[in-house]
C-alpha positions as CSV (number, residue, x, y, z in Angstrom):
1,M,96.5,119.5,107.6
2,S,97.8,120.7,104.3
3,K,98.9,118.3,101.6
4,K,102.5,119.4,102.1
5,E,102.4,118.7,105.9
6,K,100.9,115.2,105.2
7,N,103.7,114.4,102.7
8,E,106.3,115.3,105.2
9,D,105.0,112.5,107.4
10,L,105.4,109.9,104.7
11,R,108.5,107.7,104.7
12,E,110.3,106.9,101.5
13,W,110.9,103.2,101.2
14,S,114.1,102.0,99.7
15,E,114.1,100.1,96.4
16,D,115.6,97.2,98.3
17,L,112.8,97.1,100.8
18,I,110.2,97.3,98.1
19,Q,111.8,94.5,96.1
20,F,112.2,92.4,99.2
21,T,108.5,92.7,99.9
22,K,107.5,91.9,96.4
23,D,109.8,88.9,96.3
24,A,108.6,87.5,99.6
25,F,104.9,87.7,98.7
26,L,105.3,86.6,95.1
27,D,107.7,83.7,96.0
28,Q,105.7,82.9,99.1
29,D,109.0,82.6,101.0
30,F,108.1,83.5,104.6
31,G,109.4,80.5,106.5
32,F,106.3,80.0,108.6
33,T,103.0,78.2,108.5
34,P,99.9,79.4,106.5
35,E,98.0,80.0,109.8
36,K,100.4,82.9,110.7
37,T,100.0,86.6,110.0
38,V,102.7,88.8,108.5
39,R,103.3,92.2,110.1
40,L,103.4,95.1,107.7
41,K,104.2,98.8,108.1
42,R,102.9,101.7,106.1
43,N,104.5,104.8,104.9
44,D,102.1,106.9,107.1
45,G,103.6,105.4,110.2
46,S,100.9,102.9,110.9
47,Y,101.1,99.1,111.2
48,G,99.0,96.3,110.0
49,Y,99.0,92.6,109.2
50,I,98.0,90.3,106.4
51,E,96.8,86.7,106.9
52,L,99.5,84.5,105.3
53,W,96.9,82.1,104.1
54,D,95.2,84.8,102.1
55,A,98.6,85.9,100.6
56,L,99.4,82.3,99.6
57,N,96.0,82.4,97.7
58,S,96.7,85.7,96.1
59,R,94.3,87.7,98.3
60,Y,95.9,90.7,99.8
61,N,93.7,91.9,102.6
62,V,95.6,94.2,105.0
63,H,94.2,94.8,108.4
64,N,95.3,98.2,109.7
65,D,96.1,98.2,113.4
66,K,95.8,102.0,113.7
67,R,92.4,102.5,112.1
68,G,90.8,99.1,112.3
69,N,90.2,99.1,108.5
70,V,90.7,96.3,106.1
71,Y,92.2,97.2,102.7
72,E,91.8,94.8,99.8
73,Y,94.3,94.7,97.0
74,N,94.4,92.7,93.8
75,N,98.1,92.1,93.8
76,V,101.3,92.8,95.7
77,S,102.2,95.9,93.6
78,E,98.9,97.6,94.5
79,M,99.6,96.9,98.2
80,I,103.1,98.4,98.0
81,K,101.9,101.4,95.9
82,D,99.5,102.2,98.8
83,G,102.5,102.2,101.2
84,W,102.6,98.7,102.7
85,V,105.9,96.8,103.1
86,L,107.1,94.0,105.3
87,D,108.0,95.2,108.8
């Protein structure tokens, strides 16, 4: 697959969605208990989740449903830059 074809598959997230995701993680305003998981979507069309307990402790490990990988991020901005937002 060429780089151009790959880029055509990517979604452009709106500034509102990106800001909503940042605010939710940074303010820890999810409305559920720490034992829950938060569903995420990625701009390549895949889905994943993050353990809310980890997020509350500023550890951003995203478990990718599609590939079975776990991605580790140092902060919310890195996670979003890599294409992850709240579903």
